[in-house]
C-alpha positions as CSV (number, residue, x, y, z in Angstrom):
1,M,323.1,207.0,76.8
2,D,326.0,207.8,79.2
3,Q,325.1,206.4,82.3
4,K,328.2,207.4,84.4
5,K,326.9,211.0,83.1
6,I,323.7,210.6,84.3
7,G,324.9,209.1,87.3
8,A,327.0,212.5,88.1
9,F,324.0,214.5,87.1
10,L,322.0,212.8,90.2
11,K,324.5,213.0,92.7
12,T,324.6,216.7,91.7
13,L,321.3,217.4,91.8
14,R,321.3,215.7,95.3
15,T,324.3,217.3,96.7
16,E,322.2,220.7,95.8
17,K,319.5,219.6,97.9
18,G,321.5,219.1,101.1
19,L,320.4,215.5,101.3
20,T,322.5,212.0,102.2
21,Q,322.0,209.0,100.1
22,E,319.9,207.8,103.1
23,Q,317.4,210.5,102.9
24,L,317.0,210.5,99.6
25,A,316.4,206.4,99.6
26,E,313.9,207.2,102.4
27,Q,312.1,209.8,100.2
28,F,311.5,206.9,97.1
29,H,311.4,204.1,99.4
30,V,314.3,202.4,97.9
31,S,318.0,201.5,99.7
32,S,320.5,203.5,100.0
33,R,322.9,200.9,98.3
34,T,320.3,201.3,95.0
35,V,320.9,205.1,95.3
36,S,324.7,204.8,95.1
37,R,324.3,202.5,92.2
38,W,322.3,205.4,90.4
39,E,325.1,208.0,91.3
40,T,328.1,205.5,90.0
41,G,326.4,204.6,86.7
42,S,326.5,201.3,87.5
43,N,322.4,201.3,87.4
44,M,319.7,203.4,86.6
45,P,316.4,204.4,88.2
46,D,313.4,202.0,87.6
47,I,311.7,203.9,84.6
48,S,308.6,204.6,87.0
49,L,310.9,206.8,89.3
50,L,312.2,208.9,86.5
51,A,309.3,211.6,86.7
52,P,308.8,211.5,90.4
53,L,313.1,212.0,90.5
54,A,312.5,215.1,88.3
55,D,309.7,216.7,90.0
56,F,311.7,216.3,93.4
57,Y,314.7,217.6,91.6
58,G,312.8,220.6,89.7
59,V,313.9,219.4,86.5
60,D,312.6,218.0,83.3
61,V,312.9,213.9,82.6
62,R,314.9,214.8,79.5
63,E,317.4,216.5,81.5
64,I,317.9,213.4,83.8
65,M,318.3,211.4,80.5
66,E,320.6,213.9,79.0
67,G,323.1,214.0,82.2
68,V,323.1,217.8,81.9
69,R,320.7,221.1,82.1
70,K,319.1,222.4,79.4
71,S,317.0,225.1,78.9
72,E,315.8,224.5,75.8
73,M,316.0,221.6,73.6
74,M,315.3,221.5,70.0
75,N,312.9,218.9,68.4
76,E,316.0,216.6,67.3
77,E,317.0,216.5,70.9
78,L,313.3,215.6,72.3
79,K,313.2,213.0,70.0
80,D,316.7,211.6,70.6
81,V,315.3,211.5,74.5
82,A,312.2,209.8,73.4
83,V,314.1,207.1,71.6
84,K,316.5,206.8,74.4
85,M,313.7,206.1,77.0
86,A,312.4,203.6,74.6
87,D,315.5,201.7,74.4
88,Y,315.8,202.0,78.3
89,A,312.4,200.5,79.0
90,G,312.8,198.0,76.3
91,A,316.3,196.6,77.3
92,E,314.7,196.4,81.2
93,K,311.6,194.6,79.9
94,G,314.1,192.3,77.4
95,R,316.3,191.5,80.6
96,L,313.0,190.3,82.5
97,F,311.2,188.6,79.6
98,K,314.4,186.6,78.8
99,W,314.1,185.0,82.1
100,V,310.7,184.3,81.6
101,Q,311.4,182.5,78.6
102,V,314.0,180.2,80.0
103,I,312.2,179.7,83.6
104,G,309.0,178.6,81.1
105,F,310.7,176.2,78.8
106,V,313.0,174.7,82.2
107,G,309.3,174.4,83.7
108,V,307.9,172.3,80.9
109,G,310.9,169.9,81.1
110,L,310.8,169.4,84.5
111,L,306.9,168.7,84.8
112,T,307.4,166.5,81.7
113,I,310.2,164.4,83.9
114,A,308.0,164.5,87.0
115,I,304.8,162.9,84.7
116,V,307.5,160.2,83.4
117,F,308.4,159.0,86.9
118,Q,304.8,159.3,88.3
119,C,304.0,156.8,85.3
120,I,307.0,154.4,86.1
121,N,305.8,154.3,89.8
122,Y,302.3,154.5,89.2
123,E,300.2,151.9,91.5
124,P,296.6,152.0,90.5
125,N,295.2,153.9,93.3
126,F,292.2,157.3,92.8
127,L,295.1,159.6,94.5
128,A,297.9,158.2,92.3
129,G,295.8,158.5,89.3
130,L,294.1,162.1,89.7
131,G,297.8,163.1,90.5
132,I,299.1,162.3,87.1
133,F,295.5,164.0,85.7
134,L,296.0,167.0,87.2
135,S,300.0,167.0,86.5
136,F,299.1,166.4,82.7
137,L,296.6,169.4,82.7
138,T,298.8,171.7,84.5
139,L,301.7,170.7,81.6
140,I,299.5,171.5,79.0
141,A,298.6,175.0,80.5
142,L,301.9,175.8,81.0
143,A,303.2,174.6,77.6
144,V,300.7,176.8,75.8
145,T,301.6,179.4,78.1
146,T,305.3,179.6,77.3
147,F,305.0,178.8,73.6
148,Y,302.3,181.9,73.2
149,A,304.8,184.0,75.2
150,N,307.6,182.9,73.0
151,G,305.7,183.5,69.5
152,V,306.1,180.0,68.7
153,L,302.5,179.2,69.2
154,G,301.1,181.8,67.0
155,K,303.6,180.3,64.2
156,L,302.4,176.8,64.3
157,V,298.6,178.1,64.4
158,K,299.4,179.1,60.9
159,K,300.2,175.8,59.7
160,K,297.0,173.6,58.9
161,A,299.1,170.6,59.8
162,F,299.5,171.5,63.4
163,V,295.9,172.8,63.7
164,I,294.3,169.3,62.6
165,V,296.9,167.6,65.2
166,V,295.7,169.7,67.7
167,R,292.2,169.0,67.4
168,I,293.1,165.4,66.9
169,V,294.9,165.1,70.5
170,T,292.4,167.5,71.7
171,I,289.0,165.3,71.2
172,V,291.6,161.9,72.3
173,L,292.0,163.8,75.6
174,I,288.6,164.6,76.2
175,V,287.4,160.8,76.0
176,I,290.3,159.6,78.0
177,S,289.7,162.2,80.7
178,A,285.8,161.1,80.5
179,R,286.4,157.7,81.1
180,F,288.9,158.4,83.7
181,I,286.5,160.9,85.5
182,L,283.5,158.4,84.8
183,A,285.9,155.6,86.4
184,M,287.0,157.7,89.4
185,G,283.4,158.6,90.0
186,L,282.7,154.7,90.0
187,V,285.7,153.8,92.3
188,V,284.8,156.6,94.9
189,G,280.7,155.6,94.8
190,L,281.9,151.8,95.1
191,G,284.3,153.3,98.5
192,L,281.4,155.0,99.9
193,L,279.1,152.6,99.7
194,D,282.0,149.9,101.2
195,T,282.3,152.8,104.0
196,F,278.6,153.0,105.0
197,Q,278.2,149.1,104.9
198,P,276.8,148.5,108.7
199,F,278.9,145.8,110.6
200,K,277.5,142.6,111.8
201,N,278.0,141.8,115.4
202,F,278.7,138.4,117.1
203,S,278.0,137.8,120.8
204,G,278.3,134.9,122.9
205,I,279.9,131.1,122.5
206,E,276.6,130.1,121.0
207,N,277.4,132.0,117.8
208,Y,281.1,130.6,117.4
209,D,280.9,128.7,114.5
210,K,284.8,128.7,112.5
211,Q,283.6,127.4,109.5
212,A,280.6,129.8,108.9
213,I,283.1,132.2,109.4
214,L,285.5,131.0,107.1
215,E,282.9,130.8,104.5
216,N,281.5,134.4,104.8
217,Y,284.7,136.2,105.5
218,G,287.7,133.8,104.8
219,G,288.4,135.1,101.4
220,D,289.1,138.6,102.4
221,L,290.7,137.5,105.7
222,D,293.3,135.4,103.7
223,S,293.2,133.2,106.5
224,S,291.9,129.9,107.4
225,M,292.0,130.3,110.8
226,R,294.4,127.5,111.7
227,L,295.1,128.7,115.5
228,F,291.1,129.1,116.1
229,P,289.9,125.7,117.4
230,D,287.6,124.2,115.8
231,S,284.9,123.8,118.4
232,V,285.3,124.8,122.4
233,D,283.8,121.5,123.7
234,G,286.8,121.0,125.4
235,A,287.2,124.2,127.4
236,L,285.9,124.7,131.2
237,D,284.2,128.0,129.6
238,A,284.5,130.5,126.9
239,T,283.5,133.7,125.5
240,F,283.1,134.8,121.9
241,S,282.5,138.4,120.6
242,G,283.5,140.2,116.8
243,S,281.8,142.1,114.1
244,A,282.5,142.1,110.6
245,R,281.1,143.5,107.3
246,T,281.9,142.1,103.5
247,G,282.4,145.1,100.9
248,L,282.9,144.8,97.8
249,F,286.7,145.1,97.8
250,D,287.8,143.3,101.3
251,S,286.1,142.7,104.7
252,D,286.7,144.8,108.1
253,A,286.4,141.9,110.7
254,F,287.0,141.6,114.2
255,F,286.6,137.8,116.3
256,I,288.0,137.0,119.5
257,L,287.5,133.6,121.6
258,I,288.7,133.4,125.3
259,A,288.9,130.0,126.4
260,N,289.8,128.4,129.8
261,Y,290.9,124.8,129.8
262,D,292.0,122.3,132.4
263,E,295.6,121.7,132.6
264,D,296.0,118.7,130.0
265,T,293.5,120.3,127.4
266,F,295.9,123.4,128.0
267,N,299.1,121.9,127.3
268,E,297.6,119.9,124.7
269,E,296.1,123.4,122.9
270,I,299.4,125.0,123.4
271,E,301.6,121.9,121.7
272,R,298.7,122.4,118.5
273,L,299.5,126.1,118.7
274,S,303.2,125.7,118.9
275,S,303.0,123.1,115.7
276,T,300.9,124.7,113.4
277,E,302.6,125.2,110.1
278,V,301.6,125.7,106.3
279,E,302.7,124.1,103.6
280,I,302.5,126.0,100.4
281,E,303.4,124.7,96.7
282,F,304.2,126.0,93.2
283,K,305.5,124.1,90.5
284,D,308.2,122.3,91.6
285,E,308.8,124.3,94.7
286,S,307.6,123.6,97.9
287,V,307.9,126.0,101.2
288,I,306.5,125.0,105.0
289,N,305.8,128.4,106.8
290,K,305.3,127.8,110.9
291,V,303.8,129.7,113.3
292,M,305.8,132.6,114.8
293,Y,306.4,133.1,118.7
294,D,306.2,136.4,119.9
295,T,307.0,137.5,123.5
296,E,307.5,141.1,123.1
297,S,304.6,142.8,121.4
298,Y,301.4,141.8,123.4
299,Y,300.7,141.9,126.9
300,Y,301.0,138.2,126.9
301,P,302.9,135.8,124.9
302,A,301.4,135.0,121.4
303,Y,301.5,132.4,118.5
304,V,301.3,134.5,115.7
305,A,300.0,133.2,111.9
306,S,299.7,136.3,110.3
307,D,301.3,139.8,111.2
308,G,299.9,142.5,108.9
309,Y,300.0,140.5,105.6
310,D,297.4,142.3,103.5
311,S,296.3,144.0,106.8
312,V,295.4,141.1,108.4
313,Y,296.5,140.3,112.1
314,E,295.8,136.3,113.8
315,Y,297.3,135.3,116.9
316,A,296.6,133.3,120.1
317,L,297.4,134.9,123.3
318,I,298.8,132.5,125.8
319,D,297.8,133.3,129.7
320,E,299.5,130.6,131.4
321,P,298.8,131.0,135.3
322,G,295.0,131.1,134.2
323,N,295.1,128.2,131.8
324,R,293.4,130.9,129.2
325,I,294.2,131.3,125.7
326,A,292.7,134.6,123.7
327,Y,292.5,133.7,119.8
328,V,292.2,136.7,117.8
329,I,291.6,137.9,114.2
330,I,291.7,141.0,112.8
331,S,291.0,142.6,109.3
332,Y,291.7,146.3,108.4
333,P,292.3,147.2,112.2
334,D,292.4,150.7,111.3
335,W,288.3,150.4,111.0
336,V,288.0,147.9,113.8
337,I,290.1,148.2,116.9
338,S,288.7,152.2,117.8
339,K,285.3,150.3,117.9
340,H,286.8,147.3,120.5
341,L,289.0,149.2,122.9
342,K,287.6,147.4,125.5
343,Y,289.7,144.7,124.6
344,R,292.8,146.6,124.7
345,K,294.9,143.8,126.6
346,F,294.3,141.7,123.6
347,F,295.7,144.0,121.2
348,K,299.1,145.0,120.3
349,R,301.0,147.3,123.3
350,N,301.7,149.7,120.5
351,L,298.1,150.1,118.7
352,L,300.3,152.1,115.8
353,E,302.1,149.3,115.0
354,Y,298.6,148.2,113.2
355,N,299.0,150.9,110.8
356,T,300.2,149.8,107.6
357,L,298.7,152.4,105.2
358,T,302.1,153.4,104.2
359,E,303.6,149.6,103.8
360,N,303.6,147.5,101.9
361,T,301.8,144.8,103.4
362,L,302.3,141.7,101.3
363,E,305.9,141.6,102.6
364,K,304.6,141.2,106.3
365,F,304.6,138.0,107.9
366,S,302.3,135.4,107.2
367,I,301.8,131.4,107.7
368,Y,299.5,131.5,104.7
369,S,301.2,133.3,102.1
370,H,304.6,133.0,100.4
371,S,306.5,134.9,97.5
372,F,308.2,132.1,95.1
373,E,309.1,135.0,92.3
374,E,309.1,138.6,92.5
375,G,305.6,139.9,92.3
376,I,304.0,136.6,92.5
377,W,302.1,135.6,95.8
378,L,300.4,132.4,96.8
379,E,298.5,131.8,99.2
380,A,297.4,128.4,101.2
381,D,294.1,127.1,100.4
């Protein structure tokens, strides 16, 4: 097939029609650059355009394929044109299919690497597990499609050993998938059960019982509430409120104690708060964690015992002119603060600082915890 000859013939036909390349391009909804390539022989019209072009110019398709006008053709010539058209279509499809093959194999390789990285960086949680599972299903679908399109799958299916292996792998995957789905269903169910657990509300200083709070919620609070006083007998007056719920995985809780003291008792309480420390021992090592003093994060100067460790915040706010101290502990603030915005001045200035969903909370500040070795965290009793 002489493309240069065909191109010159197409140019002649257009010239005889008295059309510019732009006008012809508009007629067939292509660019003028495409028409130019047809006529220089650097590219050929799409096979779907051959018949419309022939009708438009009033010639036969075979005349376009030969690049000359012919009033008659012998059967052999017709056959030759048919062969050339088939070669033309086959070459075009072959080029396209080659790219499809390459893209398919590259996709399988990249998806396999992505799944490996997901597994290496896997942290047990529902969304991460579901992501790996769905990626694996996608890999299987893409691999089967790619191998089938390249004829590899057809050859493998004829081998009995391959069929047996595929059946075994399929059964194993079904078992694993069933276990995964059941496990994820259980986790989701337990999570929903936790979500709809009701809060128990506390109100009134007569309900302040530090020991009872620790017995019921201390395990999940990751705190022994060292900043909170054991009693409020020394206060001139005090108020107490809070709400908490204990789930299967953690406790969402909020407790705030506000106490007014006389001058001497206030100073004694400040001394107690500023000297608060916790000693944590591991093997032959020992560390003493001291309370942190913060004058920037809150509306009052604060002594901080925990600042986000395991999503727990414990601090004491000092209102010195009024000899008043507000003791606050919050567990999982995203759940709690929205319910207690009436205490806005006792929270951080920027409420977004309570959002620790995208952070490693174990590395946050706490006098009750310490990492002696990588990955090994110890908490005080």
